[in-house]
C-alpha positions in Angstrom: 69.9 87.2 99.4 72.7 89.2 100.9 72.3 89.1 104.7 73.7 91.4 107.4 76.2 88.7 108.3 77.4 88.5 104.7 77.8 92.3 104.6 79.8 92.4 107.8 82.0 89.5 106.5 82.6 91.4 103.3 83.7 94.5 105.3 86.1 92.2 107.2 87.6 91.0 104.1 88.0 94.5 102.8 89.7 95.4 106.1 92.0 92.4 105.8 93.0 93.4 102.3 93.6 97.0 103.3 95.8 96.0 106.2 97.8 93.5 104.2 98.3 95.9 101.3 99.5 98.6 103.7 102.0 96.2 105.2 103.2 95.1 101.7 103.7 98.7 100.6 105.7 99.5 103.7 107.8 96.4 103.5 108.6 97.1 99.8 109.6 100.7 100.7 106.7 102.3 98.7 105.1 103.8 101.8 106.7 105.1 105.0 105.5 103.7 108.3 105.2 107.4 109.5 102.9 108.3 106.6 99.3 109.2 107.0 98.2 106.8 104.2 99.9 103.8 105.9 98.4 104.7 109.3 95.0 105.3 107.7 95.0 102.0 105.9 96.0 100.2 109.2 93.3 102.0 111.1 90.7 101.1 108.5 91.8 97.5 108.4 91.8 97.1 112.1 88.5 98.9 112.5 86.7 96.7 110.0 88.3 93.4 111.2 87.5 94.4 114.8 83.9 95.1 113.9 83.6 91.6 112.3 85.2 90.1 115.4 82.7 91.9 117.7 79.8 91.0 115.5 80.8 87.3 115.8 81.5 87.5 119.5 85.3 86.9 119.1 86.2 89.3 121.9 90.0 88.8 122.1 90.3 89.7 118.5 87.9 92.6 118.8 89.9 93.9 121.8 93.2 93.6 120.0 91.8 95.4 116.9 90.4 98.1 119.1 93.9 98.7 120.6 95.2 98.8 117.0 92.6 101.4 116.1 93.6 103.6 119.1 97.3 103.3 118.2 96.5 104.2 114.5 94.4 107.1 115.6 97.1 108.5 117.9 99.7 108.1 115.1 97.4 110.0 112.6 96.8 112.7 115.3 100.6 113.2 115.7 101.1 113.3 111.9 98.5 115.9 111.3 99.4 118.1 114.2 103.1 117.9 113.1 102.1 119.0 109.6 100.0 121.8 110.9 102.8 123.0 113.1 105.3 123.1 110.2 102.8 124.8 107.9 101.7 127.6 110.3 105.0 129.4 110.6 105.4 129.5 106.8 101.9 131.0 106.5 102.5 133.7 109.1 105.8 134.6 107.5 104.0 135.3 104.2 101.3 137.4 105.8 103.5 139.5 108.0 104.7 142.7 106.3 107.7 143.0 108.5 109.1 139.6 107.7 112.2 139.7 105.4 112.0 137.6 102.2 113.6 134.2 102.5 116.4 133.6 99.9 117.2 130.0 99.2 119.8 128.5 96.9 117.4 125.9 95.5 114.2 126.9 93.6 111.0 126.6 95.7 109.7 123.6 93.8 112.8 121.6 94.7 112.5 122.6 98.4 108.9 121.4 98.3 109.9 118.0 96.8 112.7 117.7 99.4 110.3 118.5 102.2 107.9 115.8 101.0 110.6 113.2 100.7 111.9 114.1 104.2 108.4 113.7 105.6 108.0 110.3 104.0 111.3 108.9 105.4 111.5 106.6 108.3 112.0 108.8 111.4 114.8 106.5 112.6 116.8 107.5 109.5 116.5 111.3 110.1 119.9 112.1 111.7 122.4 114.9 111.4 125.7 114.6 109.6 127.5 114.5 112.9 125.3 111.6 114.2 125.9 109.8 110.9 129.7 110.3 111.1 129.7 109.0 114.7 127.6 106.0 113.7 129.7 105.1 110.7 133.0 106.1 112.3 134.1 107.7 109.0 135.5 111.1 108.5 134.2 111.7 105.0 132.6 114.9 103.8 129.0 114.6 103.0 127.4 116.6 100.2 124.6 118.8 101.4 
């Protein structure tokens, strides 16, 4: 028969696989460390493994995983509040009858794709052309 201990152990294995898969996908460049899906997978994995540790009375591991859950929760909070802040001005600009139409050189679908790619990039790589020029010490024009 499937006991409670077996069920908790299975959840722990699921959490371990989720955490390892998230780490693999970030390491291979498929996911960004600043993405909600990576942070969610980490939070899920740490939560489940922490629950198994607590169930078995392994308190150092339970405490470490609890800290990991808090860090993941805070990262998700930052990601979602940042997305809401960037989406709200666009929504108010569409509703306002006084707002002038925004004219862009690129079609809207391309801008949307660029925004998604920019959101998924590692925040340490988001720098201006001037910062990049100083960093590389090259005076080459960069295509916009």
